[in-house]
N, C-alpha and C positions, 0 to 999 in steps of 0.2 A: 503493499499501500504504500510506504514512500516514497518507492522509484515513480508510481503514479501521480502521487502528489505534488512533484517534483517535474515532473513531462506538463502537466496541467498548468505550473504555474511558468515551465518557461518558454509557454503557447501566447505568454499575455506578449501582447506590441506594450512600448513605456506609456501609450498615451490610453493606454487601459487600466492606468494605476485603480480608482474607483473599482470596477468590479473586480481586478485581481484582491484589492482588499477583500472585499466579498465574498470570496471564492476561500479564501486562505481561512476566513473565521467561520463557514459551513465546514471545509473538510476538518481543519482540526476538529471541529464539534463529532463529526466522522471519526475521526480519527480515534477518538477518547474513546466516544462511547464503544467500538469495537476492541478495541482494547482494555476494555474496562474496568481491570484490576486495576491501574493506575488512579482511576478519579472514582469509581464508588466504593461505598462503605463497606460494600462486598468483597468475597474475593478480589481479596490484597494484592496477593501473592501466589506468582507460581508455585511449583513445589517439587525439586529433585531430590529425591529420597534414596539415598547409597546407603543398603545393605551390605556388609561383610564377612563370610559366614569363617568361625573362628579365629577371629582379628582381636586379637587382644594388644595394650598399648606397645607396643614392638616396632616403635618407630622413633626417628629421629627424634620429630618434635616433642614424644614424651621422655625426650634424655636417654635414649638407647645410641650407644655410642656404635654396637656392626651394624645394625640398620642401614639398608640405602632403599630411604621413601621420599627421593626429592619432592613429587609430586603433593604428597598429603601434606608433607611437612610446608609447601606453599602456600596451598589452602589455609593450612593451622593459623597461617600469619598475616590470613585476612580474613579472621572470623575470630570467632570463641573457641577454648577446646577445654574441657571439661573433665580433671582428671582422675575424679573419683564419682566416676559413673559404674552404676553396677545394675546388672540385668534380676531380673525375675526370676529368670530360671536356668539354670548353664546348661541348655541342653536346647537344639535349634528349635521345633516345632515347639514349646511350650512359650520358649525365650519371645518368640515372633507371635504367639496367642496374646501374649497379655500388651505388648507393641500394638497390635492392631488393634485390641480390642480397648486397650485404655484400664486394664482390670486389674489388680492384683490378683494373686494366685489365692488368698483369703477369701477373694468374693466369688471367682469361677472354681475353683478348688480345682485348676490347671497347676500341677507343680510336680509333671515328669512328662506325659502324656507328648507324642510326638505329633501325631492323628488326632489332636484334640479340634481340631476346624471341621475334620470330614466325619468324625467316628465315635459314639458315645452321647454321653447328655449334653455334654458341649458344643456340641455339631452345630454349626450354623444351618437354619431354615433356608432350604431353598427360595422359597415364595419371599419375598421384599415386606418388610415389617413397620409397622412405624417407625421406628427410629432404624437411623441406621447403625447394622451387628460390627462394621467396622471400619477405618479410619478413611478406606481410600471409597469404601462406597459414601461415605459423610461430603466427601471430596466431589463427588461424580453427581449426588443427588442434590449439587449444588452447582453445576453447568460446569465444574471441569472436564475436560480431557482427561480420563484416565490411563494410564498404560502398563502392564505389567512387562518386566522383561528380567530373566533369570527368579531367585530364590526372593521372594519376600515375606509369604507365608512358608509353612514347613517345604511343599514340595518343587521342585526343582524347576518349572514353568508353569506353575498357578493351575493345574490338572491335577486328578488327584487320579494320584495311578500309585502303587504299591511299589519298593525298591524292584521286586523279580518282572513287574509290568503289569500285575493283572488289576485290571481298575476301569471302571468305565470311564473315565477321563473328564468329568464332570469340573464346575467351577470347582476350587476349595474354599474362594472367598465370593459368594454367589451375588451377583449384583454391585461389582465392586469395579468391575475393571471394562474398561470399552475395549478394550485390544491384551489378549494375550500375544509379544512377540517375540517371545524368545526363542531365538535360531537354534537350530538343530544341529546341523552339515552335516556331518557324518554318520553321527550318533543315533539317529533317530527319534527318539524318544527320553523326555524330561530326565530321569532317573541315569540315563548312558551319558549324556553330558553331564551329569553331577562328578560321577564316579569316573570321570573319563581319562582314557588314554589318549597316545598322539593318534592317526589313522582309523579313529572311527569305534577303539577297542577297548572296555568299562569294566568296572568291576563287578557288573550285576550279568554280565553276558553268558554265563555258564559254563566259560570256554577255560577258566581257569586263572584268567588275569588281575592278579591281586600283588603286586610291587607296593611294595609301605612308596616308592619315589621313581622320577623318570624325568629326564632332562634333558629328551633329544631334541625337539622342534626346534626349528629357526626362524620362524615368524611368530608374531603373537597372535594373529588370526588363524593359526593351525591347532589352538587350544579354543574351547569353549570359551571361558572368560574375554580372551578379545574379539572372538565373534559378537559376544553382546556387547563390550562397548561400540563396534563399529555400528551396530541396530543401534543404541542407546545416542548414537551422534545424528542419525541419520531420522530417526525423529524430533528431535530437538531443530534441526534444519526445518525440518514439516510445520514445527509447532511455531515456529521464524518468520514460515512463511504464511502461515495462516493466520497467525496471530491471534491463538486462541489460549487461554487462562487453560494449564497444565498442570496433571498430579502425574511424576513418572516415576513409579519404583522400580531400580535398577540393583539387581540382589547378584555385587559376585561370591564363587566360588573358591577360592582360594581366598586361604590356605588351609581349606579344611583338606583331611585326607582323600584320596589318596598327592602326596607332594607330587605334584605335575605342574611342570613351568619351564621354559624353553630352555636352549643351552648357554645359551649369557646370562641367564640366572644365575647360575648352579656355578658358569665360571668364575661371576663374578665375586664372590665367597675364597679365590683359591686362596687367597693370602691371608685370610681373616683368623684371628686368633680366638676361636669361639673357645667358651668356659665350658672344659671337658672334664672337671672331678664330677666325681659321684655325689650325691648329697642324701642329705639325711630322709628318713623315712619319719614322716609325723607322727603321733600318737593319737590322732585325731580316729575314731570310729569310723570316719569316713574315707578313707582310705579302700580305693579299688586297686583294681590288677592291672588299670589299662587296657582290657579287653578291647574295643576297637582299632588300638593301635596295636598290639600283639597278634592280630589275628593277619596282619599284612605279612608277606614274603619281603622280609630286610635281606640286604646286602652285609649285615652281620649278625652275630649269631645274637637270639633274642635272650638276652639273657635276666633275670630278677634279682638286682637291679640292674640297668645296662651298665658295661664298660665306658672308663670317659670315651674311647674310641668311636664309640657307636651315638652317646650323648653327641659328639660333637658334630657328626656325620646326621644325626639325627635335628639337630638346633641349625646347622646348615642348609637345608632341607627346608625346614619350613620359612626360615629368612627370606631364600630364594622364591618361595612362593608369596612373598610380600612384597619383594621388589616385585614382581611380576602384573600382581595387582595393580600396587601401585604403578603402574604405567598405561594402565588402563583408564583408572581413577583421572587421572593426568587425560588422556585422550576424551575425556568425556568433557572435564572440566572445561578445555580448552573450546572443545565444541561451542559451551556455552557463553563463554566469552566472545568469540567469533560473531556467534549469530546474535549476539546484541542480547539476547534474555536474562543476562546475570545481573543488570539493572536491578530484575524485577520478579528475580526468583530464590528464594529460597533455599538454601542449600544445608542437608543433612547429611552428616557420613559416624554410620555406626554403628558398630560390632554387635554381631548376638549376644557373644558370650566371649569371656576370656578361654584361656588354655594354660595348662603344665605344660612347661616344656619339662620335662625331671622334674623339676621342684619338687621335694617332699615325696619324690620315688612316686611320681603320676606322671603318666603321660597322656594327657587329653582334658576333657571338660567334665560332667558328670558329676559335682561334688559341691558341697556348702562351703568351700575353702576359697580365700581370697583371689586364686590365681584362676578359678575356674569361673569367677561374676565379676571382675572389672572389668570394660571390655573400653574402647576408644567409643566417644562422642564427643563431634564438631561441628559447631551448628555458623552459619553464614546468615542474617538476613539484613537484607541492603538498608542501609540508613541507619542501624540500631547496632550492631555488635559492633564492638570498636577491633579494629584488627589485631593479632596476634595477641590477644588475654588470652590469658590462662586462669580456671575458675577452682578453689580448693570444693567449693561446695558438694555434699554428699546428693545425688540424684541417684533418680531409677529410670529404668525406662519406658515406664508406664505416664510419667511427665512429661514425653514427647506429644502425644497426642491432644492434650489439652492445650500445650506453648503452641502448637501450629495453630489449634483453634481460635485462639488469642490472639495470634498475628495476623493468621488470613481473613479474618470472620468470614466462611465459607456462610452464602446464603441460608443453607440448611444447618440446621444444626442439634434436632433430633438425636439421641443414641436409643438402642434398644438398652443399654443398660446403663445404668453412671458409670461417670469415670471415678478412675479411683486415685491418679495422678495429680501434679500441681504443678501449675504453667511455671515453667522458668522466666517468666518475662519479669521478674524483679532482679534475680541475677544477672540476667541479660545488660536490664538496664541501669545496673548497680543501685537500683533503689534497697535492695538488702543483699547481705552476704551470704544468704541460705534461705531455703523454705522447707526442710527438714533437718530434724538432729540426728537423723539416722536413716541408715538404708536397708532395706528386707530383702533378703532373699529366699527363694527356698527350693526343696530337693526332695522329693520325696516324702516320707514325714520330717524333715527336717525344717526348721526357720530358723535362718541366718542372720540375726543383728550386726552392722555394722557400724560403728559411729568414730569420730575422728582418732580415736587413737586404739580401741578394741574389737575386734571381732568374736562376738559370743554364737552359738549354733545349739541348740535345745530343740529336743525332740516331741512333737506332738501327737495327739490321739484324739476321738471322739471325747475324752474321761477330759482334756487339759493336757498339760507342761510336764512331760515325768520333767520335775527337780534334781532327779538321784542322774541325770546325764546330761548333766551341764557341761558343756567346754566352750574356754575362755581365753583365747589369743590374744597379748598383748603385743601389736602391728607399730609401735613405735618406730622399732632400729629394724623391723625385719619382714617385711611383707610374708613373707615364710616361715614362720616363730611356728615351730613344732609341739613347744609345751605347753600342754592345757594347766593355766595359773586360775581356774574355778575356783578352788579348794582355799585358794589362799586369797581370794580379793571377793569375800561373799558380800560385801557393800556394793561390790560394781555390779555383779551378778543381779543382787534386787533393783538396780537401779535399771538397767537395760531390760529388765522383762519387762519396765514401763512401757516399753516400744510395742510390745506384743499386740496384735489385734483381738478386740476383743473375742 
């Protein structure tokens, strides 16, 4: 439209200045009405929501020297970085369920299930309800163009299929997306692209492809995340030309297992001195045997615990995948800038949970401990976020839903269930240092409470909290503290218990 506007203005001769002035007013009004978000009290911003699977704060902008993450670091310099962001549940499906509904597990009961969105009593209803069941549905019902590329809910492409391919392919989030645009390439189906190796091979093929790591391709677009970055860039260009308000959900797969990226990403760490010493095992009863990690075929002996050499190799593979996905994020953000959309688009970059990289002798998520629940969160809100700022405020994933509603002011605001999160606007505007004193996460029958100094884990059941099974860790000096100090600090335990939901 801007190009058309310029052509019309160029057609006016100097002696038609009066008529030209009228046309300027009319066309300016038309442009404003089409863009809508720039002048309306509703639908104020576009949203680019980028989810990255299994990404803990292992980035340069989080102070990790060995990381190679220039694009995410650059983004952090333009927005606000949350240093203490915690997910609701340290597993993919349940964490994303909380994100998409804005509901705490205390309300939804989803404390572990990956299939909560489409199976059992928590499954979303296929028929549209009076209120929106999920975040993208709320934006769609407000007139936004909504598009899902990759893993935003639990499934790899927004369609319901099990790992083995069984399923009817219905929408995992009913009435949420105008378009499911995930490219499949040679992998053909959602879980194939999620557990992908090069050349169309994948973990769920039934052919025995289960290598822990693979770094053989030369081109980014020879792997699914590269294909998704390319597709997302095309969508952004399309939105720019149509000047429609949009909500684009882009869910990258790496660094989730298996560790697969390009050869250059592996080679980039050839000279990196990774920490390879063994780690002490935690005293927590929630230590686990890292079954997801150990079921892959590794290029080393799979001892418990791993040898220092195996630790170094595994950490290098994780960092290589982070480097690869960082580059894909950079491609998309570059398109956002070049298309002229950045000035009116909120960008959220979110890790769906953390990951133990051998600390406490755990490889993976699936625990109520610090490494599994702390994840990346960065936001850029045009005209609102101060560039390059970092906040130490405790935040939860469920706070994102009310925050986006607060800033975007979508025209439709009725939700199917009350939102449990709190808008982060007071933190973003620097009106308040925090919006909560503790961050709560869940894992099965465990509830874990994170304050500035401590992480407490309690066991919960229908009768209440089992006070004989309380774990307390002082994280002042060590995020991987292994010693349970609950017995030595009864007053701290008593104080933290007050943060539990009724």
